C-alpha positions, 0 to 999 in steps of 0.5 A: 755138905753140912747145913747151918742156921745163921741167926741174924742178930740186930742191934736195937740201938742201931735199929731205933736210932739211925736216920732213915737213910742210913737204915736204907743203906744198911738194908740194901747191903743186906738184900744184896748179900741175900741175893748173891748167896741165893743165886750161888745156891749157898742160901737154902732158905730163911726169913726176916722176923717181926721185931722182938716186941712181938714175941711170945715166950712159952717155957716150963716153970715148976712143971707147967708151961707158962706163957709170957708176952715178950722175948725170953731175954731182955737185951740190946741184941735180938735175932732179927732173922735167920738163913739156912746155908749149905757149906762144906764145913764150919770154917766155910760157914764162918767165912760166909758169916764174915761177909754179912753186912749186918750187926752179927751172926750166930752160927749153928750146924743143923743136926742131920736126922737119920731115919729110925730102923724098925 
């Protein structure tokens, strides 16, 4: 079975503008999704991330590393968390992602590292 990272996207407008009750309903659905897939052994790990305003970006600029407070890209969407799942193939991973009750998901297969010989 392959492992995939589901990068759980959030919409800043929804997070910032929804009434508290609506957010609570949304997070209850997300918690149920997480619980159900953990119980069945599909979810292998993952976590919610602090808001993107807490991000620090480190990147190479003209040969040296530059530290910038804040996210790398300004957008109305950001990665709010991640989940590591196990699925037989990409189609199955997509089917699981389609059940996500949140805003959106980016799916990436984890590269299987093979031991080096020598």
